[in-house]
C-alpha positions in Angstrom: 0.0 0.0 0.0 1.5 3.3 -1.2 0.1 5.7 1.5 -0.1 5.2 5.2 -3.1 3.2 6.4 -5.5 5.4 8.3 -8.9 4.0 9.2 -11.7 5.4 11.3 -14.7 4.4 13.3 -17.3 7.2 13.4 -20.1 6.5 15.8 -23.0 8.7 16.7 -23.4 9.3 20.5 -27.0 8.1 20.5 -27.0 5.0 22.7 -25.4 1.7 23.5 -22.8 0.2 21.2 -24.3 -2.8 19.4 -22.1 -5.8 18.8 -22.2 -5.0 15.0 -20.6 -1.7 15.8 -17.9 -3.3 17.9 -17.2 -5.7 15.0 -16.8 -2.7 12.7 -14.3 -1.3 15.2 -12.5 -4.7 15.4 -12.1 -5.1 11.7 -10.8 -1.5 11.4 -8.4 -2.0 14.3 -7.1 -5.3 13.0 -6.6 -3.9 9.5 -4.7 -0.8 10.8 -2.5 -2.7 13.1 -1.6 -5.4 10.5 -0.5 -2.7 8.1 1.3 -0.5 10.7 -1.4 2.2 10.4 -3.5 4.3 12.6 -7.0 3.7 14.0 -9.1 6.8 14.6 -12.4 7.3 16.4 -14.3 10.3 15.3 -17.5 11.3 17.1 -20.3 12.1 14.6 -22.6 14.3 16.7 -24.1 16.5 13.9 -27.6 15.3 14.7 -28.1 17.1 18.0 -31.7 16.0 18.3 -30.6 12.4 18.7 -27.7 13.2 21.1 -27.8 11.2 24.3 -25.8 12.3 27.4 -23.2 9.8 28.4 -23.2 7.9 25.1 -19.8 9.3 24.1 -18.1 8.2 27.3 -19.8 4.8 27.0 -18.3 4.3 23.6 -14.8 4.9 24.8 -15.3 2.8 27.9 -16.5 -0.1 25.7 -13.5 0.2 23.4 -11.2 0.2 26.5 -12.8 -2.9 27.8 -12.5 -4.7 24.5 -8.8 -3.7 24.2 -9.4 -1.8 21.0 -8.4 1.7 22.0 -7.8 4.2 19.1 -4.5 6.0 18.2 -6.4 9.3 17.8 -9.7 10.5 19.2 -11.4 13.1 21.4 -9.8 11.4 24.4 -6.5 10.4 22.9 -5.7 13.6 20.9 -3.9 13.7 17.5 -2.8 15.9 14.7 -6.0 15.9 12.8 -8.5 17.2 15.4 -11.0 18.2 16.4 -12.4 14.7 16.5 -15.9 15.7 17.4 -17.9 16.9 14.3 -19.8 19.5 16.2 -16.5 21.3 16.8 -15.7 21.3 13.1 -19.0 23.0 12.1 -17.6 26.0 10.3 -15.4 23.9 8.1 -18.3 22.2 6.4 -20.2 25.2 5.2 -17.4 26.4 3.0 -17.5 23.0 1.1 -21.3 23.1 0.8 -21.1 26.7 -0.5 -18.3 25.6 -2.9 -20.7 22.9 -4.3 -23.5 25.5 -4.8 -21.1 27.9 -6.5 -19.9 25.2 -8.9 -23.4 24.0 -9.8 -23.3 20.7 -7.9 -25.7 21.7 -5.1 -28.4 24.3 -4.4 -30.3 26.2 -1.7 -33.7 24.7 -0.8 -36.1 26.9 1.1 -39.0 24.4 1.4 -40.9 24.4 4.7 -41.6 21.2 6.6 -45.3 21.5 5.5 -44.2 21.8 1.8 -41.9 18.8 2.1 -44.7 16.7 3.7 -47.1 17.6 0.9 -44.4 16.7 -1.7 -43.8 13.3 -0.1 -47.5 12.5 -0.1 -47.9 13.4 -3.8 -48.8 10.4 -5.9 -45.9 9.4 -8.2 -46.6 9.3 -11.9 -44.8 6.5 -13.7 -45.5 6.1 -17.4 -49.2 6.2 -18.0 -50.3 5.5 -14.5 -50.1 7.1 -11.1 -48.9 5.1 -8.1 -50.3 5.8 -4.7 -48.8 4.6 -1.4 -45.2 5.3 -2.5 -43.4 8.2 -0.9 -42.2 10.8 -3.4 -38.5 11.7 -3.0 -36.8 15.1 -3.6 -35.0 14.3 -6.8 -34.5 15.4 -10.4 -38.2 14.7 -11.2 -39.6 17.1 -8.6 -36.9 19.6 -7.8 -38.1 22.2 -10.3 -41.5 22.2 -8.7 -40.1 23.1 -5.2 -38.8 26.3 -3.6 -35.1 26.2 -4.3 -32.4 28.2 -6.0 -32.8 26.0 -9.2 -36.5 26.8 -9.6 -36.3 30.4 -8.3 -34.6 33.3 -10.1 -31.2 34.5 -8.9 -32.8 37.7 -7.5 -35.4 35.7 -5.6 -32.8 33.4 -4.1 -30.5 36.3 -3.1 -33.4 38.1 -1.5 -34.4 35.1 0.6 -30.8 34.5 1.7 -30.4 38.2 2.6 -33.6 38.0 4.7 -32.2 35.0 6.6 -34.9 32.6 5.3 -34.3 29.2 6.7 -32.8 26.9 4.1 -30.8 23.8 3.6 -28.2 22.9 0.9 -28.9 19.8 -1.2 -26.7 18.0 -3.6 -27.9 18.1 -7.2 -27.7 14.5 -8.2 -27.3 14.1 -12.0 -29.9 12.2 -14.0 -29.2 8.9 -15.8 -25.5 8.6 -14.8 -23.8 5.5 -13.5 -21.5 5.8 -10.5 -19.3 2.9 -9.5 -16.6 1.9 -7.1 -14.7 -1.2 -6.2 -15.6 -2.6 -2.8 -12.8 -4.6 -1.1 -15.3 -7.3 -0.2 -18.0 -7.2 -2.9 -16.0 -6.2 -6.0 -17.5 -3.7 -8.5 -20.6 -2.0 -7.3 -22.6 0.4 -9.6 -25.6 2.7 -9.1 -28.0 4.5 -11.4 -28.2 8.1 -10.2 -31.8 8.4 -11.5 -32.9 6.4 -8.4 -30.9 8.7 -6.0 -32.6 11.6 -4.2 -31.0 15.1 -3.7 -29.7 14.5 -0.1 -29.5 17.4 2.3 -25.8 18.3 2.8 -26.1 21.2 5.2 -29.1 21.6 7.6 -30.9 24.7 8.5 -29.0 25.0 11.8 -25.7 25.0 9.9 -24.8 21.5 10.9 -23.7 19.1 8.1 -25.5 15.8 7.5 -23.6 12.6 7.6 -23.2 12.7 3.8 -21.2 15.9 3.7 -19.4 15.5 7.0 -18.1 12.0 6.3 -16.5 13.0 3.0 -15.0 16.2 4.2 -13.6 14.6 7.4 -12.2 11.6 5.6 -10.4 13.9 3.3 -9.1 16.2 6.0 -8.0 13.3 8.2 -6.3 11.6 5.3 -8.4 8.4 5.8 -7.0 5.7 3.4 -9.7 3.0 3.9 -13.3 3.5 5.0 -15.0 0.4 6.4 -18.7 0.4 7.4 -21.8 -1.7 7.5 -23.6 -2.7 4.3 -26.6 -0.6 5.4 -24.6 2.4 4.2 -24.3 1.0 0.6 -27.4 3.0 -0.6 -25.6 6.2 0.4 -22.5 5.4 -1.6 -23.5 7.1 -4.9 -24.0 10.5 -3.0 -20.6 10.1 -1.3 -18.9 9.1 -4.6 -20.3 12.2 -6.3 -19.1 14.4 -3.4 -15.6 13.0 -3.6 -15.7 13.6 -7.4 -16.9 17.2 -7.0 -14.8 18.3 -4.0 -11.6 16.4 -3.9 -11.3 14.1 -7.0 -12.0 10.4 -7.0 -8.2 9.6 -6.9 -8.3 10.9 -3.3 -11.2 8.7 -2.2 -10.5 6.0 0.4 -10.8 2.4 -0.5 -14.2 1.2 0.7 -15.5 -2.0 2.2 -19.1 -2.7 3.4 -19.3 -5.4 6.0 -22.2 -7.9 6.0 -25.0 -7.7 8.6 -25.0 -9.7 11.8 -28.1 -11.7 11.7 -30.3 -12.8 14.7 -32.9 -15.6 14.7 -35.2 -13.5 12.5 -33.1 -11.4 10.2 -30.9 -8.4 11.1 -29.9 -8.4 14.7 -31.3 -5.2 16.2 -30.7 -3.4 19.5 -34.1 -4.6 20.7 -33.4 -8.3 20.1 -31.6 -8.9 23.4 -34.7 -8.6 25.5 -36.6 -10.7 23.0 -34.2 -13.6 22.6 -32.5 -13.5 26.0 -29.0 -12.6 25.1 -27.0 -9.4 25.1 -26.6 -7.3 22.0 -24.5 -4.5 23.6 -20.8 -5.0 24.6 -21.4 -3.4 28.0 -24.4 -2.4 30.2 -26.2 0.6 28.8 -28.5 2.7 31.0 -30.6 4.9 28.7 -30.9 8.3 30.4 -34.0 9.2 28.4 -36.1 6.0 29.2 -34.3 4.7 32.3 -34.1 1.4 30.6 -31.1 -0.8 31.6 -29.7 -3.1 29.0 -27.2 -5.8 30.1 -24.1 -6.3 28.1 -21.7 -9.1 27.3 -19.3 -7.8 30.1 -22.0 -8.0 32.8 -23.1 -11.4 31.5 -19.7 -12.7 32.3 -17.8 -12.6 29.0 -14.0 -12.1 28.8 -13.1 -9.3 26.4 -10.7 -11.7 24.7 -13.5 -14.1 24.0 -15.8 -11.3 22.9 -13.5 -10.0 20.2 -12.6 -13.6 19.2 -16.2 -14.5 18.5 -16.9 -11.2 16.8 -13.9 -11.6 14.5 -15.4 -14.9 13.2 -18.8 -13.4 12.6 -18.0 -12.7 9.0 -14.4 -13.6 8.7 -12.1 -16.7 8.9 -8.5 -17.3 8.0 -9.2 -20.3 5.8 -8.4 -22.9 8.4 -10.4 -24.8 11.0 -8.9 -22.6 13.8 -11.4 -20.9 16.0 -9.6 -19.6 19.0 -7.5 -16.5 18.2 -5.6 -14.1 20.5 -5.7 -10.5 19.5 -2.1 -10.8 18.3 -3.0 -13.7 16.1 -6.0 -11.9 14.7 -3.8 -8.9 13.7 -1.3 -11.3 12.0 -4.0 -13.3 10.1 -6.7 -10.7 9.3 -7.2 -9.9 5.7 -10.1 -8.1 4.0 -10.3 -10.7 1.2 -11.4 -13.3 3.8 -14.4 -11.2 5.0 -17.6 -12.6 3.7 -20.2 -10.6 1.8 -23.1 -12.7 3.1 -24.6 -12.0 6.6 -23.3 -13.9 9.6 -25.7 -15.5 12.0 -25.1 -14.8 15.7 -25.4 -18.0 17.8 -25.4 -17.3 21.6 -24.6 -20.8 22.5 -21.5 -20.7 20.3 -20.6 -17.3 21.9 -20.7 -19.0 25.3 -18.5 -21.8 23.9 -15.8 -19.2 22.9 -16.0 -17.8 26.5 -15.6 -21.2 28.1 -12.6 -22.0 25.9 -11.0 -18.7 26.9 -11.6 -19.3 30.6 -10.0 -22.7 30.4 -7.0 -21.2 28.7 -6.6 -18.3 31.1 -4.0 -18.3 33.8 -5.4 -18.2 37.3 -3.7 -14.9 38.0 -5.6 -13.4 35.0 -8.9 -14.4 36.5 -8.2 -13.5 40.1 -9.5 -9.9 40.1 -12.7 -10.4 38.2 -13.7 -13.6 40.2 -12.8 -11.9 43.5 -15.0 -8.9 42.6 -17.9 -11.1 41.6 -17.7 -13.0 44.9 -17.5 -9.8 46.9 -20.5 -8.4 45.1 -22.5 -11.5 46.2 -21.5 -10.9 49.8 -18.6 -13.4 50.2 -15.5 -12.6 52.2 -12.4 -13.1 50.0 -9.4 -12.2 52.1 -6.9 -14.9 51.2 -5.5 -14.5 47.7 -3.6 -17.8 47.7 -6.8 -19.6 48.7 -8.8 -17.8 46.0 -6.2 -18.9 43.4 -6.6 -22.5 44.4 -10.4 -22.3 44.2 -10.2 -20.7 40.7 -7.8 -23.5 39.5 -10.2 -26.1 40.7 -13.4 -24.8 39.2 -12.4 -22.7 36.1 -12.8 -25.6 33.6 -16.5 -25.8 34.7 -17.3 -22.2 34.2 -18.8 -21.0 30.9 -19.3 -17.4 32.0 -17.3 -15.5 34.7 -20.6 -15.2 36.6 -20.6 -19.1 36.9 -17.6 -18.8 39.3 -20.0 -17.6 42.1 -22.2 -20.6 41.9 -19.3 -23.0 41.3 -17.2 -21.8 44.2 -19.4 -20.1 46.8 -19.4 -23.2 49.0 -15.6 -22.7 49.5 -16.3 -19.4 51.3 -19.6 -20.1 53.1 -21.3 -23.3 54.5 -24.2 -24.1 52.2 -27.5 -23.0 53.8 -29.6 -25.4 51.8 -28.8 -29.0 50.9 -30.3 -31.0 48.1 -32.0 -33.5 50.4 -34.3 -34.8 47.7 -31.3 -36.2 45.8 -30.2 -38.2 49.0 -33.4 -39.2 50.9 -34.7 -42.0 48.6 -31.5 -44.1 49.0 -30.4 -42.9 52.5 -30.3 -45.7 55.1 -28.8 -46.7 58.5 -25.7 -48.2 56.8 -24.8 -44.9 55.2 -25.5 -43.1 58.4 -23.1 -45.3 60.3 -20.5 -45.0 57.4 -20.4 -41.2 57.7 -20.2 -41.4 61.5 -17.2 -43.6 61.2 -15.7 -41.3 58.5 -15.9 -38.4 60.9 -13.9 -40.3 63.5 -11.4 -41.4 60.9 -10.9 -37.9 59.6 -10.6 -36.5 63.1 -7.7 -38.8 63.8 -6.1 -38.5 60.4 -2.6 -37.0 60.5 -2.6 -36.1 56.7 -5.1 -33.8 55.0 -4.7 -34.1 51.3 -7.1 -35.3 48.6 -5.3 -38.6 48.0 -5.2 -39.6 51.7 -8.8 -38.5 52.2 -10.0 -40.6 49.2 -8.0 -43.7 50.4 -9.5 -43.5 53.9 -13.0 -43.0 52.4 -12.7 -46.1 50.2 -11.1 -48.3 52.9 -14.0 -47.6 55.3 -16.5 -48.3 52.5 -14.8 -51.6 51.8 -14.8 -52.7 55.5 -18.5 -51.9 55.7 -19.2 -53.7 52.4 -20.5 -50.5 50.7 -19.8 -49.2 47.2 -17.9 -45.9 47.2 -19.9 -44.8 44.2 -23.1 -44.8 46.3 -21.5 -42.7 49.0 -19.9 -40.1 46.8 -23.1 -38.1 46.1 -24.1 -37.8 49.7 -20.6 -36.7 50.6 -20.6 -34.1 47.8 -24.0 -32.7 48.9 -22.8 -32.5 52.5 -19.9 -30.3 51.4 -21.3 -28.4 48.5 -25.1 -28.4 48.9 -25.8 -29.8 45.4 -24.8 -32.1 42.6 -22.0 -30.0 41.2 -18.4 -28.9 41.8 -14.9 -30.3 41.2 -13.5 -33.5 42.8 -15.1 -34.0 46.2 -11.8 -34.9 47.9 -10.2 -31.8 46.4 -13.0 -29.8 47.9 -12.5 -31.5 51.3 -8.7 -30.7 51.2 -9.5 -27.1 50.4 -12.1 -26.7 53.2 -9.8 -28.2 55.8 -10.4 -30.8 58.5 -12.5 -28.7 60.9 -14.9 -27.3 58.2 -15.2 -30.7 56.4 -16.1 -32.5 59.6 -18.5 -29.8 60.6 -20.4 -30.0 57.3 -20.6 -33.8 57.5 -21.9 -33.7 61.1 -24.6 -31.1 60.2 -25.7 -33.0 57.1 -26.1 -36.3 59.0 -28.6 -34.6 61.3 -30.5 -33.3 58.3 -30.6 -36.6 56.4 -31.9 -38.6 59.4 
């Protein structure tokens, strides 16, 4: 690549960051890092009506959690700022006015009422009139509206001088073909006759996305622009703006990523509540509605697992490998391996990724998160070495980080409820006597390790002509409370002599 790779993610601060948005970040980040380039985050806050307080901070918090922090941004600085579009407001008008001056755009003075009437006007096609189709502001209607193309120069100048509210619209040519080469989809072409005259500069002086994205990409020297395929319909307007303002030779290379699909089509921000899985990376508390939406982080996902599963939602390296570190993703990522078809999100598969990452993680890397989760549930975690041993014992059983609480709580507190129903049907006097003898044996035992405890347990069972297998479940429930957990003798070793004997003694009374 001849010029330095510079890519950008340009979110609007309007709410939580959907996993599709995080995947866009991830692909941008991987591409930039692979090619020794820069990853920029630019806040596109030109639509002040949709601005949500706290959303910008949330975006950066999410990227930090994911380990995908930008090289340049509002928070990180850089040589191409400001990185918030509302702070670049004045720079956009000069480009919009330049387009008007050169005949590629025009002033439009239409009121909201006039625009609504236009949209509801039946569309004449051939010899018939179609109802129920919304009319768009394009070549077929522009000369019937109140704009500088339909008005005289004097009328236009008078309205401008009087401060009449207006917008600036691009004048999309009729019956032209505009094309570009998508890095994923190949050659893509559009007939301009189907494209409407998009607003470039709003009445409040703010640019729309269409103008701002082109101007900012040029001024920030963006080399590659990657975005979701929902932006493909906007491509012809953007291509025309590049052509008119800066020349197509300066336009970034484009790629449009496939959609992430849910059970019933495109995965939307509302699908989480519907299908029972998160769609945001982190918890989002909507200040407008008060609605709290749980994220992958709060659900118990590791960020390493989250970006791993996202990477494979639309890309693979051509092998059977599924578990990738961030370093491996950077090394192996290539745009020609990104699929053009939508990728279906499977929550069970997502949990599988997390389970695999938990198993691979060193105990020390899990210590803080697990400790915090236990403390949040009211458990006292004061001994770091003990916690490490607990994590080592149970981590292979945990699919989500939140599973550590259920899988290890009995190490920190005697179970308050025992699964008696699992024991009662087969409980008898012989078993009662066995555990009474086990208590005496364990009290006199000089060694307290899993191997010794197991040998003693089996020897007593053999002397009493009992099968160890029939005694293991009651022993587990005595110590744990239920039918789960790691090896029962490993548990006893961890609990220590006093606590183990106390739990057996209490349980025998309950089982009688």
